[in-house]
N, C-alpha and C positions, 0 to 999 in steps of 0.2 A: 585387066591388069590392075586397075586402080582399086578394084574390090578386094584384092589381097593386100595390097598396101594399106587401105582403110582398115582392114581387119587386123593387121599386125599393129597399127596405131591404136585401135581399139583396146587390144590385148595388153598393150603397153600402159594404157591409162587403168585398164582393170587390175593390173597387177599392182598398182599403187604408184606408178613411177610419176612424179610431179615434174611436168615440163617446166623449164626455166621460164620466168616471166617475160624476157625478151622474146623467147620463141612464141609463146602464147599471143603476145602483142602483134608479132610479126604474122602470124597465122590467124588472127582473130576473124571470125565470121566466114572461115573456109569450111570445106567438107573435111580437111584434115583436123581442124580444130573441133568440130563436132563429133567426129569419130572418137578423138582422144577424150572429149569432155562426157560423152555418153558412156565411156568404158570407165573413166574415173569415178561417175556417179553410180556405176552399176546397172545401168538401164540396157534392156535387151527387148527383143521382140519374138514372140513364139505364136504361131498360128494366127498371125495378124493382131495380137494383143500386146500392148507395150507394158512392160514390167519395170519397175524401179522403186526408188524410194517412196513415190507417192502412191504406187499401186503395187503392193509386194505381191510375191508369188504365192498362190493359195496354199494354206497349210495342208499336210497330208493328213488323212484320217486315220488314227492309228487304234489297234484294237485294245480293248479294255483288258487290262492285266487282272487276274484273279488275286485280289489282294487278301482274301481270306487265308491264303497258303502262307503269308508273309508272316504272320505272327507265329505259326507254327515253327517256321525255319528259324526265327529269331529265338524261340525258347529252347530250340534243339541245340543252338550254339551258345547257350548261356546269356542272351540278351534278354532284357525285359520287353514284353510285348508292347506295341504301341504304334 
């Protein structure tokens, strides 16, 4: 039951909802505050690895675009190549 509640609090923090100061002080050092703070800072765990601001999610390898075709398209539309 608490897992669902912690997840809702995490999502509230992740959406950018800033809890009032009195609420954060009242809930300080509890699992509720930890869930909200983790969401607010964008921390999450995937396959046992914690991701967040200090350990960002790895970049996806992207395919190399064929840039030789770009200059042909630019000239075709009346723009200088470059």
